[in-house]
C-alpha positions as CSV (number, residue, x, y, z in Angstrom):
1,M,0.0,0.0,0.0
2,R,2.8,2.4,0.9
3,I,4.6,1.7,-2.4
4,A,1.3,2.3,-4.3
5,I,0.9,5.7,-2.5
6,M,4.5,6.7,-3.3
7,I,4.0,5.8,-7.0
8,A,0.8,7.8,-7.2
9,V,2.5,10.8,-5.5
10,A,5.5,10.6,-7.9
11,A,3.1,10.4,-10.9
12,G,1.2,13.4,-9.7
13,F,4.5,15.3,-9.3
14,C,5.6,14.4,-12.8
15,R,2.3,15.6,-14.3
16,S,2.5,18.9,-12.4
17,Q,5.9,19.5,-13.9
18,T,4.6,19.1,-17.4
19,R,1.8,21.6,-17.0
20,F,1.8,25.3,-16.3
21,E,0.6,26.4,-12.9
22,V,-1.5,29.1,-14.5
23,A,-2.0,29.7,-18.2
24,S,-4.0,32.3,-20.1
25,L,-4.5,31.7,-23.9
26,K,-6.7,33.9,-26.1
27,P,-6.9,35.1,-29.7
28,S,-4.8,38.1,-30.4
29,P,-6.7,41.3,-31.2
30,T,-6.6,43.0,-34.6
31,P,-4.5,45.1,-34.9
32,P,-2.2,43.3,-32.4
33,T,-1.5,45.1,-29.2
34,H,1.0,42.7,-27.6
35,M,4.3,41.6,-29.2
36,A,6.4,39.4,-27.0
37,Y,8.6,36.3,-27.0
38,V,9.7,35.5,-23.5
39,M,10.4,32.1,-22.0
40,N,12.3,31.7,-18.8
41,D,12.3,29.7,-15.6
42,S,9.2,31.4,-14.2
43,T,7.2,32.8,-17.1
44,V,6.1,32.3,-20.7
45,D,4.9,35.5,-22.4
46,L,4.1,34.9,-26.1
47,G,2.3,37.7,-28.0
48,T,0.7,37.5,-31.4
49,I,2.1,34.1,-32.1
50,S,0.7,31.7,-34.7
51,L,-0.5,28.2,-33.7
52,K,2.0,26.7,-36.2
53,I,4.9,28.4,-34.4
54,L,3.5,27.2,-31.0
55,I,3.5,23.7,-32.3
56,Q,7.1,24.1,-33.6
57,V,8.3,25.3,-30.2
58,A,6.3,22.6,-28.3
59,Y,7.6,19.7,-30.3
60,R,11.1,21.2,-30.9
61,M,10.7,21.2,-34.7
62,E,12.0,23.3,-37.5
63,P,9.3,25.2,-39.7
64,Y,9.7,22.7,-42.6
65,Q,9.1,19.8,-40.3
66,V,5.5,20.8,-39.4
67,S,2.7,20.0,-41.8
68,A,-0.3,22.1,-40.7
69,P,-3.4,23.8,-42.4
70,D,-3.0,27.4,-43.6
71,W,-5.2,28.8,-40.9
72,M,-2.6,27.8,-38.3
73,V,-0.2,30.2,-39.9
74,T,-2.5,33.2,-40.0
75,T,-4.5,32.9,-36.8
76,R,-2.5,34.3,-33.8
77,F,-2.8,34.1,-30.1
78,D,-1.5,35.6,-26.9
79,I,-0.2,33.4,-24.1
80,L,0.8,34.3,-20.6
81,A,1.7,31.4,-18.3
82,K,3.4,30.7,-15.0
83,L,5.7,27.7,-14.4
84,P,5.4,25.6,-11.3
85,A,7.9,26.5,-8.5
86,Q,10.2,23.4,-9.1
87,A,10.1,23.6,-12.9
88,N,12.5,25.3,-15.3
89,K,12.5,26.6,-18.9
90,T,13.8,23.3,-20.4
91,Q,10.3,21.8,-19.6
92,I,8.4,24.5,-21.4
93,P,8.0,22.5,-24.7
94,E,6.3,19.7,-22.8
95,M,4.1,22.1,-20.9
96,L,3.1,23.7,-24.3
97,Q,2.2,20.3,-25.6
98,A,-0.1,19.7,-22.7
99,L,-1.6,23.2,-23.1
100,L,-2.2,22.7,-26.9
101,A,-3.9,19.3,-26.3
102,E,-6.1,20.7,-23.5
103,R,-7.1,24.0,-25.2
104,F,-7.2,23.1,-28.9
105,G,-7.7,19.3,-28.7
106,L,-4.5,19.0,-30.8
107,L,-3.7,15.6,-32.3
108,V,-0.5,15.0,-34.2
109,H,1.6,12.1,-35.5
110,R,5.2,11.8,-36.6
111,E,6.3,10.3,-39.9
112,A,9.6,10.2,-41.9
113,K,9.6,12.0,-45.3
114,E,12.6,11.7,-47.7
115,Q,13.7,15.1,-48.9
116,Q,16.8,17.0,-50.1
117,V,18.9,18.2,-47.2
118,Y,22.4,19.2,-46.3
119,A,23.8,16.6,-44.0
120,L,26.3,17.9,-41.4
121,V,28.8,15.1,-41.1
122,V,32.4,14.7,-39.7
123,G,35.1,15.2,-42.3
124,K,37.6,12.4,-43.3
125,D,40.3,13.7,-40.9
126,G,37.9,13.9,-37.9
127,P,36.5,16.9,-36.1
128,K,38.6,19.9,-35.1
129,L,36.5,21.1,-32.3
130,K,37.4,22.2,-28.8
131,D,35.1,21.3,-25.8
132,G,32.7,24.1,-24.9
133,A,33.8,26.6,-22.3
134,A,32.5,25.3,-18.9
135,D,31.9,28.8,-17.6
136,N,30.0,30.0,-20.7
137,S,32.7,32.6,-21.4
138,H,34.2,32.7,-24.9
139,P,38.0,32.4,-24.8
140,D,38.3,34.8,-27.8
141,M,35.9,37.4,-26.5
142,A,38.7,40.0,-26.4
143,K,39.0,40.0,-30.2
144,F,35.4,41.3,-30.4
145,L,36.8,44.6,-29.1
146,D,39.5,44.7,-31.7
147,G,37.7,46.6,-34.4
148,R,34.6,44.3,-34.6
149,R,31.1,45.6,-34.3
150,L,28.7,43.6,-32.2
151,L,25.6,43.0,-34.2
152,S,23.7,40.7,-31.9
153,K,24.0,38.6,-28.8
154,I,21.6,35.7,-28.2
155,D,21.3,34.1,-24.7
156,T,20.9,30.3,-24.7
157,E,20.4,27.7,-22.0
158,D,24.2,27.0,-22.1
159,G,25.5,30.6,-22.5
160,F,25.3,32.9,-25.5
161,W,25.9,33.3,-29.2
162,T,27.2,36.4,-30.9
163,M,27.3,37.9,-34.4
164,T,30.0,40.5,-35.1
165,Q,31.3,42.3,-38.2
166,L,34.5,43.8,-39.4
167,D,34.2,45.6,-42.8
168,E,32.6,43.1,-45.1
169,H,33.4,40.1,-42.9
170,R,30.8,38.7,-40.5
171,F,31.5,36.2,-37.7
172,F,29.4,33.8,-35.7
173,D,30.8,32.7,-32.3
174,A,29.5,30.5,-29.5
175,P,31.4,29.3,-26.4
176,R,29.1,26.3,-26.1
177,M,27.1,24.7,-28.9
178,T,25.7,21.3,-29.8
179,M,25.8,19.9,-33.3
180,P,21.9,20.1,-33.6
181,E,22.2,23.8,-32.7
182,L,24.9,24.3,-35.3
183,A,22.8,22.6,-37.9
184,H,19.9,24.9,-36.9
185,T,22.1,28.0,-37.4
186,L,23.6,26.9,-40.7
187,K,20.1,26.5,-42.3
188,D,20.0,30.3,-42.8
189,Y,23.0,30.2,-45.2
190,V,22.0,27.3,-47.6
191,D,19.1,26.5,-49.8
192,D,17.9,23.3,-48.1
193,P,17.4,22.2,-44.5
194,V,20.5,21.2,-42.5
195,V,20.4,17.9,-40.5
196,D,22.9,16.9,-37.9
197,M,24.4,13.6,-38.8
198,T,27.8,14.0,-37.1
199,G,27.1,11.6,-34.2
200,L,28.8,14.1,-31.9
201,T,26.9,14.5,-28.6
202,G,28.9,17.1,-26.7
203,A,28.9,20.9,-26.6
204,Y,31.8,22.7,-28.4
205,Q,33.3,26.1,-29.1
206,V,32.2,27.2,-32.6
207,S,33.6,30.2,-34.6
208,L,32.6,30.7,-38.2
209,E,32.9,33.4,-40.8
210,V,29.5,33.7,-42.5
211,P,28.1,35.7,-45.4
212,T,26.5,39.1,-44.8
213,V,23.0,39.8,-45.8
214,R,24.2,41.8,-48.9
215,Q,26.3,38.9,-50.0
216,M,23.4,36.4,-49.6
217,R,21.1,38.7,-51.5
218,A,23.6,39.2,-54.4
219,V,24.0,35.4,-54.8
220,R,20.3,34.7,-54.7
221,N,19.6,37.4,-57.3
222,A,22.3,35.9,-59.5
223,S,20.9,32.4,-59.0
224,A,17.4,33.5,-59.9
225,A,18.6,34.9,-63.3
226,T,20.3,31.6,-64.3
227,A,19.2,28.0,-64.6
228,G,19.7,26.0,-61.4
229,V,21.0,27.0,-58.0
230,A,24.6,27.6,-57.1
231,S,26.2,24.7,-55.2
232,D,27.6,27.1,-52.7
233,P,24.8,29.6,-52.3
234,D,26.6,32.1,-50.0
235,G,28.9,33.4,-52.7
236,G,32.1,35.2,-51.8
237,V,32.2,34.0,-48.2
238,S,31.8,30.2,-48.2
239,V,30.0,28.8,-45.1
240,F,31.0,25.4,-46.6
241,A,34.7,26.3,-46.2
242,S,34.1,27.7,-42.8
243,V,32.5,24.5,-41.6
244,Q,35.4,22.5,-43.1
245,K,37.7,24.4,-40.8
246,L,35.9,22.7,-37.9
247,G,36.6,19.3,-39.4
248,L,33.0,19.1,-40.6
249,V,31.3,18.8,-44.0
250,L,28.0,19.8,-45.5
251,E,26.9,17.1,-47.9
252,H,23.9,17.6,-50.3
253,R,21.9,14.4,-50.3
254,K,18.4,13.0,-49.9
255,A,17.6,11.7,-46.4
256,P,14.5,10.7,-44.4
257,V,13.5,13.7,-42.1
258,E,11.1,13.4,-39.3
259,H,7.9,15.5,-39.8
260,L,5.1,16.3,-37.5
261,V,1.6,16.1,-39.1
262,V,-1.3,17.9,-37.5
263,D,-4.3,15.5,-37.6
264,H,-6.8,17.7,-35.7
265,A,-7.1,21.0,-33.9
266,E,-10.0,23.3,-33.0
267,K,-9.8,26.8,-34.5
268,V,-11.2,28.3,-31.3
269,P,-9.5,27.3,-28.0
270,T,-11.5,26.4,-24.9
271,E,-12.0,29.1,-22.3
272,N,-9.3,29.9,-19.7
């Protein structure tokens, strides 16, 4: 009897950790009055966000991995939720899954679809990566003050990522980064999704020279005027060459990619 009680209490504790303590979800007004994207250890505040993006966040999917009806892209919602006292932001996706199921009756299934991708793989000479900085500080941070202009700094669960520029050269740096996170970043510089197939499970220091917006636009305009797409779509600055300096390779191939298919969802959520 005592064991049964302990199991029941543990199960109740686990369920409480996958649900928000309090959650308000309602359609966004037109025109929108609240623009926000905040997710931390205590609060979720998402303003004017589409249901499709909510599903992407909840199931940790890229946009191309979610198959959903058009109305999920255009219909937007405001969410304000409080996490349980013992929870943290790493549990937010599972809490959003529960919220979507409860409020929209969301039903989904997963299936593999073969498509053209860039596979991020280890090069023939092995990876040239250093272990991620344990204290989340970048060992080369001083160089950012040596003429570089800080364009952006993104806080992550493990630390931060930065984008800096010097003349026509743009640099991406991260003191700690997993290979799936790197694949997610690289997708902005190539013409197909990037999938991590390195088999590397750690967190590493990553420094890359990447093309500027102007360089990307110039190459895309040139590609649109000619038959086919350039094999190296970033033009003068090769993200392919930058990746190779890390002992990695981007290989263009067809591969099965997991997709999330929406089977059912109500257009109007239940009341708070």
